N, CA, C and O atoms as a MOPAC input file, in Angstrom:
PM7 MOZYME 1SCF
protein

 N     88.43300 1   -48.94500 1  -102.45400 1
 C     89.00900 1   -49.84600 1  -102.43700 1
 C     89.26700 1   -49.21500 1  -104.12500 1
 O     88.45700 1   -48.72300 1  -104.91100 1
 N     90.88700 1   -49.50500 1  -104.26700 1
 C     91.00100 1   -49.34000 1  -105.81300 1
 C     91.40500 1   -49.90000 1  -106.48500 1
 O     92.41200 1   -50.32300 1  -105.91800 1
 N     91.37700 1   -50.38200 1  -107.63700 1
 C     91.07000 1   -52.19800 1  -108.74000 1
 C     92.11400 1   -51.42200 1  -109.63600 1
 O     91.90900 1   -50.24400 1  -109.92800 1
 N     93.20200 1   -52.07600 1  -110.05500 1
 C     93.95100 1   -51.28600 1  -111.67600 1
 C     94.05400 1   -52.86600 1  -112.17000 1
 O     94.64500 1   -53.76800 1  -111.57600 1
 N     93.37900 1   -52.95000 1  -113.31400 1
 C     92.47300 1   -54.18400 1  -114.12200 1
 C     92.08800 1   -53.53100 1  -115.28200 1
 O     91.94500 1   -52.31600 1  -115.41400 1
 N     91.90000 1   -54.52400 1  -116.24400 1
 C     92.20500 1   -55.01600 1  -117.29600 1
 C     90.74400 1   -55.23100 1  -118.54000 1
 O     90.71800 1   -55.72600 1  -119.66700 1
 N     89.64200 1   -54.58300 1  -117.65800 1
 C     88.21300 1   -55.24900 1  -117.49900 1
 C     88.35700 1   -55.05800 1  -119.23000 1
 O     88.68900 1   -54.12300 1  -119.95800 1
 N     87.85200 1   -56.69100 1  -119.48500 1
 C     87.92300 1   -56.17100 1  -121.73900 1
 C     86.00900 1   -56.50100 1  -121.52900 1
 O     85.17300 1   -56.02100 1  -122.29400 1
 N     85.81500 1   -57.02600 1  -120.83400 1
 C     84.25800 1   -56.80200 1  -120.79500 1
 C     83.49900 1   -55.69100 1  -120.24000 1
 O     84.25700 1   -54.74100 1  -120.04400 1
 N     82.16400 1   -55.41300 1  -119.87500 1
 C     81.50200 1   -54.28000 1  -119.50300 1
 C     80.14200 1   -54.33000 1  -119.51400 1
 O     79.82400 1   -53.49100 1  -120.35600 1
 N     78.89100 1   -54.95400 1  -118.95300 1
 C     77.71700 1   -54.46500 1  -119.56000 1
 C     77.21900 1   -53.49100 1  -118.29200 1
 O     77.85600 1   -53.50100 1  -117.23900 1
 N     75.71200 1   -52.42100 1  -118.51600 1
 C     75.70000 1   -51.84600 1  -117.74900 1
 C     73.93200 1   -52.87900 1  -117.39900 1
 O     73.12900 1   -53.30500 1  -118.22800 1
 N     73.89600 1   -52.96800 1  -115.82200 1
 C     72.95600 1   -53.49600 1  -116.13500 1
 C     72.04500 1   -52.93700 1  -114.94100 1
 O     71.29700 1   -53.62400 1  -114.24600 1
 N     72.23800 1   -51.67000 1  -114.84700 1
 C     71.02800 1   -50.84000 1  -114.32000 1
 C     71.63800 1   -49.98600 1  -115.00600 1
 O     72.61200 1   -50.04700 1  -115.75600 1
 N     70.46000 1   -48.57600 1  -114.42400 1
 C     71.40500 1   -46.83300 1  -114.73000 1
 C     71.91200 1   -46.46700 1  -113.77500 1
 O     72.15200 1   -45.31200 1  -113.42200 1
 N     72.20300 1   -47.83100 1  -113.06400 1
 C     73.35500 1   -47.17900 1  -111.58900 1
 C     74.71100 1   -48.02900 1  -111.35400 1
 O     75.75900 1   -47.64700 1  -110.83600 1
 N     74.36300 1   -49.36100 1  -111.91600 1
 C     75.34900 1   -50.21100 1  -112.09500 1
 C     75.87400 1   -50.93800 1  -113.65200 1
 O     75.32300 1   -51.37500 1  -114.66200 1
 N     77.31800 1   -50.75300 1  -113.12300 1
 C     78.39500 1   -51.02400 1  -114.42700 1
 C     79.45100 1   -52.74600 1  -113.50100 1
 O     80.32100 1   -52.76300 1  -112.63000 1
 N     78.70800 1   -53.97200 1  -114.34500 1
 C     79.02700 1   -55.33600 1  -114.61200 1
 C     79.75000 1   -54.82300 1  -115.40300 1
 O     79.54800 1   -54.18000 1  -116.43300 1
 N     81.62100 1   -55.49200 1  -114.27400 1
 C     83.23600 1   -55.64100 1  -114.85300 1
 C     83.84100 1   -56.75800 1  -115.20100 1
 O     83.97000 1   -57.38100 1  -114.14700 1
 N     84.25400 1   -57.33000 1  -116.00200 1
 C     84.89900 1   -58.87100 1  -116.01400 1
 C     86.36500 1   -58.43500 1  -116.38000 1
 O     86.55800 1   -57.48500 1  -117.13900 1
 N     87.41100 1   -59.17100 1  -115.80900 1
 C     88.69800 1   -58.79300 1  -116.63900 1
 C     89.10700 1   -60.78600 1  -116.31500 1
 O     88.80500 1   -61.51100 1  -115.36700 1
 N     89.82500 1   -61.04500 1  -117.50100 1
 C     89.96500 1   -61.98200 1  -117.77800 1
 C     90.65000 1   -62.81700 1  -116.67900 1
 O     90.32400 1   -63.97400 1  -116.41300 1
 N     91.65500 1   -62.10800 1  -116.04700 1
 C     92.78600 1   -62.57300 1  -115.67400 1
 C     91.89300 1   -62.91500 1  -113.96500 1
 O     92.40700 1   -63.52200 1  -113.02500 1
 N     90.87300 1   -62.48000 1  -113.98500 1
 C     90.26600 1   -63.06000 1  -112.73900 1
 C     88.94300 1   -63.55000 1  -112.47500 1
 O     88.13000 1   -62.85800 1  -113.08700 1
 N     88.21400 1   -64.77700 1  -111.58300 1
 C     87.17400 1   -65.20300 1  -111.74000 1
 C     85.59800 1   -64.10600 1  -111.24900 1
 O     84.40400 1   -64.14900 1  -111.54300 1
 N     86.33600 1   -63.34500 1  -110.50800 1
 C     85.16100 1   -62.32100 1  -109.88900 1
 C     84.71200 1   -61.65400 1  -111.12300 1
 O     85.34300 1   -61.50600 1  -112.16900 1
 N     83.36400 1   -61.22800 1  -110.79200 1
 C     83.07200 1   -59.64900 1  -111.59300 1
 C     82.95400 1   -58.77600 1  -110.16200 1
 O     82.83400 1   -58.90600 1  -108.94400 1
 N     83.12500 1   -57.44200 1  -111.61900 1
 C     83.20300 1   -56.32600 1  -110.45100 1
 C     82.53600 1   -55.27600 1  -110.47000 1
 O     82.68800 1   -54.36900 1  -111.28800 1
 N     81.72700 1   -55.30400 1  -109.55900 1
 C     81.06200 1   -53.89500 1  -110.17500 1
 C     81.24100 1   -52.76700 1  -108.97400 1
 O     81.63700 1   -52.69000 1  -107.81100 1
 N     80.50100 1   -51.66700 1  -110.38300 1
 C     80.16800 1   -49.64300 1  -109.68500 1
 C     79.51200 1   -48.96300 1  -109.62500 1
 O     79.48700 1   -47.97900 1  -110.36400 1
 N     78.75700 1   -49.18500 1  -108.77900 1
 C     77.63200 1   -47.74900 1  -108.63100 1
 C     77.94000 1   -46.24000 1  -108.65900 1
 O     77.11900 1   -45.40000 1  -108.29300 1
 N     79.19300 1   -45.94200 1  -109.12400 1
 C     79.29900 1   -44.70900 1  -108.93900 1
 C     80.05900 1   -44.36100 1  -110.53300 1
 O     81.19400 1   -43.93100 1  -110.74400 1
 N     78.97300 1   -44.72300 1  -111.52200 1
 C     79.33900 1   -43.98000 1  -112.44900 1
 C     80.41600 1   -44.39600 1  -113.33800 1
 O     80.53800 1   -44.03500 1  -114.50800 1
 N     81.47900 1   -45.47500 1  -112.45900 1
 C     82.80800 1   -46.23400 1  -113.60300 1
 C     83.96100 1   -44.82100 1  -112.69400 1
 O     84.78300 1   -44.29700 1  -113.44600 1
 N     83.94600 1   -44.31900 1  -111.20300 1
 C     84.15800 1   -43.98600 1  -110.58300 1
 C     86.05100 1   -44.85700 1  -110.35400 1
 O     86.19300 1   -46.04200 1  -110.05000 1
 N     86.64100 1   -44.36000 1  -110.47900 1
 C     87.65800 1   -45.32000 1  -110.24000 1
 C     88.87600 1   -46.20400 1  -109.05900 1
 O     89.89100 1   -46.89500 1  -109.15000 1
 N     87.45800 1   -45.30700 1  -107.36300 1
 C     87.90900 1   -46.12400 1  -106.46800 1
 C     87.10100 1   -46.58800 1  -106.22900 1
 O     87.01600 1   -46.88500 1  -105.03700 1
 N     85.99800 1   -46.96700 1  -107.09700 1
 C     84.37800 1   -47.37600 1  -106.02800 1
 C     84.33900 1   -48.66500 1  -106.49800 1
 O     83.32400 1   -49.24000 1  -106.10200 1
 N     85.51100 1   -49.78700 1  -107.64100 1
 C     84.95000 1   -51.32600 1  -107.71100 1
 C     84.97700 1   -51.54300 1  -106.76300 1
 O     85.67000 1   -51.01900 1  -105.89100 1
 N     84.20600 1   -52.39900 1  -106.67100 1
 C     84.48000 1   -54.01000 1  -105.89100 1
 C     84.02900 1   -55.15800 1  -106.78900 1
 O     83.12400 1   -55.04600 1  -107.61600 1
 N     84.80500 1   -56.39100 1  -106.54000 1
 C     84.82600 1   -57.73600 1  -105.97300 1
 C     83.86600 1   -58.75100 1  -105.78900 1
 O     83.89200 1   -59.35500 1  -104.71600 1
 N     83.15500 1   -59.00400 1  -106.50500 1
 C     81.79200 1   -60.39700 1  -106.08500 1
 C     82.50500 1   -62.36000 1  -106.98000 1
 O     82.78100 1   -62.48700 1  -108.17300 1
 N     82.57000 1   -63.17200 1  -106.22200 1
 C     83.34700 1   -64.28400 1  -106.75000 1
 C     81.92600 1   -64.76100 1  -107.74800 1
 O     80.75400 1   -64.38800 1  -107.81000 1
 N     82.77500 1   -65.79300 1  -108.46000 1
 C     81.36000 1   -66.16600 1  -108.86500 1
 C     82.60600 1   -68.35600 1  -109.01100 1
 O     83.42400 1   -69.04700 1  -108.40400 1
 N     81.72000 1   -68.30300 1  -110.32400 1
 C     81.70000 1   -69.75300 1  -109.76200 1
 C     83.67600 1   -69.87000 1  -111.11500 1
 O     84.65600 1   -70.61300 1  -111.05600 1
 N     83.21100 1   -68.46000 1  -112.26700 1
 C     83.92500 1   -68.98500 1  -113.77500 1
 C     85.03800 1   -68.88600 1  -113.30600 1
 O     85.25400 1   -68.15800 1  -112.33700 1
 N     86.16900 1   -69.74500 1  -114.02000 1
 C     87.68900 1   -69.43500 1  -114.25000 1
 C     88.41300 1   -68.34800 1  -114.99000 1
 O     87.95700 1   -67.39600 1  -115.62300 1
 N     89.79800 1   -68.76400 1  -114.73000 1
 C     90.66300 1   -67.14800 1  -115.16200 1
 C     90.29000 1   -68.13900 1  -116.88200 1
 O     90.06100 1   -69.34000 1  -117.02800 1
 N     90.36400 1   -67.05000 1  -117.90500 1
 C     89.90900 1   -67.24600 1  -119.52300 1
 C     91.09900 1   -66.59000 1  -120.25800 1
 O     91.44800 1   -65.49400 1  -119.81900 1
 N     91.87100 1   -67.16900 1  -121.46100 1
 C     91.98800 1   -65.53200 1  -122.09700 1
 C     91.85400 1   -64.62600 1  -122.30500 1
 O     92.65000 1   -63.69000 1  -122.37900 1
 N     89.97500 1   -64.73600 1  -122.56700 1
 C     89.47700 1   -63.50500 1  -122.53700 1
 C     87.85000 1   -64.05800 1  -122.16400 1
 O     87.53300 1   -65.24000 1  -122.29800 1
 N     86.85400 1   -62.94200 1  -121.65400 1
 C     85.59000 1   -62.72500 1  -120.90400 1
 C     84.90600 1   -63.03700 1  -121.67400 1
 O     83.97100 1   -63.59900 1  -121.10400 1
 N     84.71900 1   -63.02900 1  -123.00200 1
 C     83.09600 1   -62.15500 1  -123.19500 1
 C     81.98200 1   -61.86400 1  -121.65400 1
 O     82.03900 1   -62.15400 1  -120.45900 1
 N     81.04400 1   -61.14300 1  -122.55500 1
 C     79.76700 1   -61.00700 1  -120.77300 1
 C     78.56100 1   -60.56400 1  -121.09900 1
 O     78.37100 1   -59.41000 1  -121.48300 1
 N     77.39600 1   -61.67200 1  -120.94200 1
 C     76.17100 1   -61.01500 1  -121.57300 1
 C     75.48700 1   -60.94900 1  -120.75000 1
 O     75.38600 1   -61.91000 1  -119.98800 1
 N     74.62900 1   -59.63200 1  -120.53300 1
 C     72.79200 1   -59.84100 1  -119.87500 1
 C     72.11100 1   -61.01700 1  -121.01300 1
 O     72.42600 1   -61.06300 1  -122.20200 1
 N     70.81600 1   -62.20600 1  -120.13700 1
 C     70.38900 1   -62.19300 1  -121.17100 1
 C     68.75100 1   -61.30000 1  -121.40400 1
 O     68.23100 1   -61.01300 1  -120.32600 1
 N     68.16400 1   -60.98200 1  -122.32100 1
 C     67.79000 1   -60.46500 1  -123.08200 1
 C     66.31800 1   -60.81900 1  -122.02500 1
 O     65.69200 1   -59.89200 1  -121.51100 1
 N     66.00900 1   -61.97700 1  -121.86700 1
 C     64.73400 1   -62.19300 1  -120.91400 1
 C     65.13400 1   -62.48800 1  -120.03200 1
 O     64.16300 1   -62.12700 1  -119.36700 1
 N     65.79000 1   -62.87900 1  -119.31400 1
 C     66.44500 1   -62.94000 1  -117.38900 1
 C     67.17100 1   -61.57500 1  -117.15600 1
 O     67.91400 1   -61.33200 1  -116.20500 1
 N     66.94800 1   -60.99900 1  -117.84000 1
 C     67.89100 1   -59.61900 1  -116.94900 1
 C     68.80000 1   -59.86600 1  -115.12300 1
 O     69.56700 1   -59.04100 1  -114.62600 1
 N     68.55400 1   -60.66200 1  -114.74500 1
 C     69.19700 1   -60.89000 1  -113.82400 1
 C     70.43600 1   -62.26500 1  -113.55500 1
 O     70.84900 1   -62.91000 1  -112.59200 1
 N     70.63100 1   -62.21900 1  -114.74800 1
 C     71.57800 1   -63.78800 1  -115.38300 1
 C     72.48100 1   -62.78800 1  -115.77700 1
 O     72.27900 1   -61.65400 1  -116.21000 1
 N     74.01400 1   -63.71400 1  -115.43700 1
 C     74.86700 1   -62.88000 1  -116.47200 1
 C     75.13200 1   -64.43100 1  -117.15300 1
 O     74.81300 1   -65.52100 1  -116.67800 1
 N     75.88000 1   -64.10900 1  -118.52800 1
 C     76.78300 1   -65.12100 1  -118.99800 1
 C     77.69900 1   -64.78700 1  -119.41500 1
 O     77.79000 1   -64.01800 1  -120.37200 1
 N     79.14800 1   -65.57000 1  -118.44200 1
 C     80.51000 1   -65.00100 1  -118.43200 1
 C     81.04400 1   -66.50100 1  -119.51700 1
 O     81.19700 1   -67.64100 1  -119.07700 1
 N     81.22900 1   -66.10500 1  -120.86000 1
 C     81.92900 1   -66.74100 1  -121.42500 1
 C     83.43300 1   -66.82900 1  -121.25700 1
 O     84.14300 1   -65.94600 1  -120.77400 1
 N     83.98400 1   -68.47500 1  -121.90000 1
 C     85.91500 1   -68.25400 1  -121.31000 1
 C     86.06400 1   -69.65100 1  -122.27000 1
 O     85.23700 1   -70.46500 1  -122.68300 1
 N     87.54700 1   -69.51500 1  -122.41400 1
 C     88.11500 1   -70.73500 1  -122.88800 1
 C     89.45600 1   -70.92500 1  -122.01200 1
 O     89.75100 1   -70.70600 1  -120.83800 1
 N     90.13600 1   -71.44500 1  -123.15500 1
 C     91.64100 1   -71.91300 1  -122.54100 1
 C     92.19700 1   -70.90200 1  -121.60300 1
 O     91.44700 1   -69.92700 1  -121.62400 1
 N     93.40300 1   -70.68200 1  -120.61900 1
 C     94.15600 1   -69.31400 1  -120.58300 1
 C     95.21000 1   -69.57600 1  -121.48800 1
 O     95.53900 1   -70.51200 1  -122.21700 1
 N     95.79800 1   -68.01200 1  -121.10100 1
 C     97.08600 1   -67.87500 1  -121.96500 1
 C     97.61400 1   -68.75700 1  -121.49300 1
 O     97.69300 1   -69.57600 1  -122.40800 1
 N     98.31300 1   -69.40700 1  -120.12800 1
 C     99.42300 1   -69.72500 1  -119.89900 1
 C     99.26700 1   -71.40100 1  -120.07400 1
 O    100.19600 1   -72.18700 1  -120.26100 1
 N     98.00100 1   -71.68400 1  -119.97400 1
 C     97.32200 1   -73.12200 1  -120.44600 1
 C     97.45900 1   -73.39900 1  -122.39700 1
 O     97.69500 1   -74.44700 1  -122.99800 1
 N     97.20900 1   -72.04200 1  -122.92600 1
 C     97.33400 1   -72.22400 1  -124.88100 1
 C     98.93400 1   -72.16100 1  -124.75700 1
 O     99.61500 1   -73.09200 1  -125.18700 1
 N     99.08400 1   -71.86700 1  -124.60000 1
 C    100.65900 1   -72.47500 1  -124.74700 1
 C    101.88600 1   -73.81000 1  -124.38300 1
 O    102.83200 1   -74.39400 1  -124.91100 1
 N    101.08200 1   -73.77600 1  -123.09300 1
 C    100.87300 1   -75.73100 1  -122.84100 1
 C    100.69400 1   -76.27500 1  -123.79000 1
 O    101.60800 1   -77.01600 1  -124.15400 1
 N     99.70300 1   -76.20500 1  -124.48400 1
 C     99.05000 1   -77.39700 1  -125.64100 1
 C     97.64600 1   -77.90800 1  -124.74900 1
 O     97.26700 1   -79.07300 1  -124.63000 1
 N     97.01600 1   -76.71000 1  -124.17900 1
 C     96.11400 1   -76.70300 1  -123.01000 1
 C     94.51000 1   -76.71900 1  -123.70200 1
 O     94.24500 1   -75.56100 1  -124.02500 1
 N     93.67100 1   -77.40500 1  -123.94200 1
 C     92.97100 1   -77.61900 1  -124.89000 1
 C     91.29100 1   -77.20500 1  -124.73200 1
 O     90.34700 1   -77.61300 1  -125.40800 1
 N     91.29800 1   -76.27100 1  -123.61900 1
 C     90.13400 1   -76.37400 1  -123.00400 1
 C     89.24900 1   -75.78400 1  -124.06300 1
 O     89.53100 1   -74.64700 1  -124.44400 1
 N     87.75700 1   -76.67400 1  -124.82600 1
 C     86.91200 1   -75.76600 1  -124.93900 1
 C     86.32800 1   -74.75600 1  -124.36800 1
 O     86.67100 1   -74.16100 1  -123.34600 1
 N     85.09100 1   -74.50600 1  -125.31800 1
 C     84.71400 1   -72.50600 1  -124.45600 1
 C     83.97100 1   -72.98200 1  -123.47400 1
 O     83.36900 1   -74.05500 1  -123.44800 1
 N     84.01300 1   -72.37100 1  -122.87600 1
 C     83.31700 1   -72.69900 1  -121.16800 1
 C     81.29200 1   -71.55000 1  -121.29700 1
 O     80.85100 1   -71.83900 1  -122.40900 1
 N     80.93400 1   -71.21000 1  -121.04200 1
 C     79.79600 1   -70.70400 1  -120.77700 1
 C     79.25900 1   -70.67400 1  -119.34100 1
 O     78.26900 1   -71.22900 1  -118.86500 1
 N     80.27700 1   -69.79200 1  -118.71900 1
 C     78.98100 1   -69.61000 1  -116.73500 1
 C     78.22400 1   -69.08200 1  -117.28500 1
 O     78.27700 1   -68.27700 1  -118.21500 1
 N     76.86200 1   -69.82900 1  -116.32600 1
 C     75.74200 1   -68.13500 1  -115.97000 1
 C     75.59100 1   -68.71300 1  -114.70400 1
 O     75.52600 1   -69.84400 1  -114.22200 1
 N     75.52800 1   -66.62100 1  -114.03600 1
 C     75.39600 1   -66.50500 1  -112.24000 1
 C     74.20100 1   -66.05400 1  -112.41600 1
 O     73.88500 1   -65.85500 1  -113.58900 1
 N     73.36100 1   -65.80700 1  -111.53500 1
 C     72.38200 1   -65.13400 1  -110.65100 1
 C     73.28100 1   -63.79400 1  -110.08400 1
 O     74.22300 1   -63.83000 1  -109.29200 1
 N     72.62700 1   -62.49800 1  -110.81000 1
 C     73.55800 1   -61.34000 1  -110.88600 1
 C     73.32300 1   -60.89300 1  -108.92700 1
 O     74.19400 1   -60.73400 1  -108.07100 1
 N     71.77200 1   -60.80900 1  -108.80800 1
 C     70.92700 1   -60.96200 1  -107.56500 1
 C     72.08800 1   -61.88700 1  -106.40100 1
 O     72.37000 1   -61.07300 1  -105.52300 1
 N     72.67400 1   -62.97800 1  -106.17000 1
 C     72.56300 1   -63.43400 1  -105.52100 1
 C     73.59600 1   -63.19200 1  -105.25400 1
 O     73.98500 1   -63.27000 1  -104.08800 1
 N     74.52000 1   -62.74900 1  -106.44200 1
 C     76.77200 1   -62.40300 1  -106.74100 1
 C     76.87900 1   -61.01700 1  -105.54200 1
 O     77.49600 1   -60.72300 1  -104.51900 1
 N     75.86600 1   -60.46600 1  -106.43000 1
 C     75.92300 1   -59.23100 1  -105.77700 1
 C     75.50800 1   -59.01900 1  -104.53500 1
 O     75.53300 1   -57.88600 1  -104.05400 1
 N     75.06900 1   -60.09600 1  -103.84800 1
 C     74.57900 1   -59.58500 1  -102.24700 1
 C     75.37300 1   -60.23900 1  -101.35000 1
 O     75.46600 1   -60.09700 1  -100.13000 1
 N     76.26400 1   -61.40500 1  -102.55000 1
 C     77.36400 1   -61.66600 1  -101.71100 1
 C     78.33600 1   -60.99300 1  -100.58000 1
 O     79.36700 1   -61.38800 1  -101.12400 1
 N     78.60500 1   -60.60100 1   -99.94300 1
 C     79.90000 1   -59.46200 1   -99.49100 1
 C     80.63600 1   -59.46400 1  -100.73700 1
 O     80.47600 1   -60.48400 1  -101.40800 1
 N     81.29700 1   -58.69800 1  -101.15100 1
 C     82.00900 1   -57.45200 1  -102.09900 1
 C     84.06800 1   -58.36100 1  -101.08500 1
 O     84.42300 1   -58.50800 1   -99.91500 1
 N     84.55700 1   -58.58800 1  -102.10500 1
 C     86.42600 1   -59.07200 1  -101.02000 1
 C     86.71700 1   -57.75600 1  -101.92500 1
 O     87.82900 1   -57.22800 1  -101.90800 1

């Protein structure tokens, strides 16, 4: 599957897996093939789309990913004032679900 995305946040969760997050999507993108362009897979998360999505692996719980988000660009332009939200997902569960 080829994905063309603007990944603004990316972390390596192991020597062989990269996790990326594109702010215009609610899925995480994974790659187990060294970042090869045509080897990205999408996995659903409960995080919403947002203007920006920094992500972080917890030091003491490396199986968990925090996805930070806030107002979407369109929401911001329309007067939205959604506060910053942190969504925590268990990567083992997210990555074991079928890729879309």
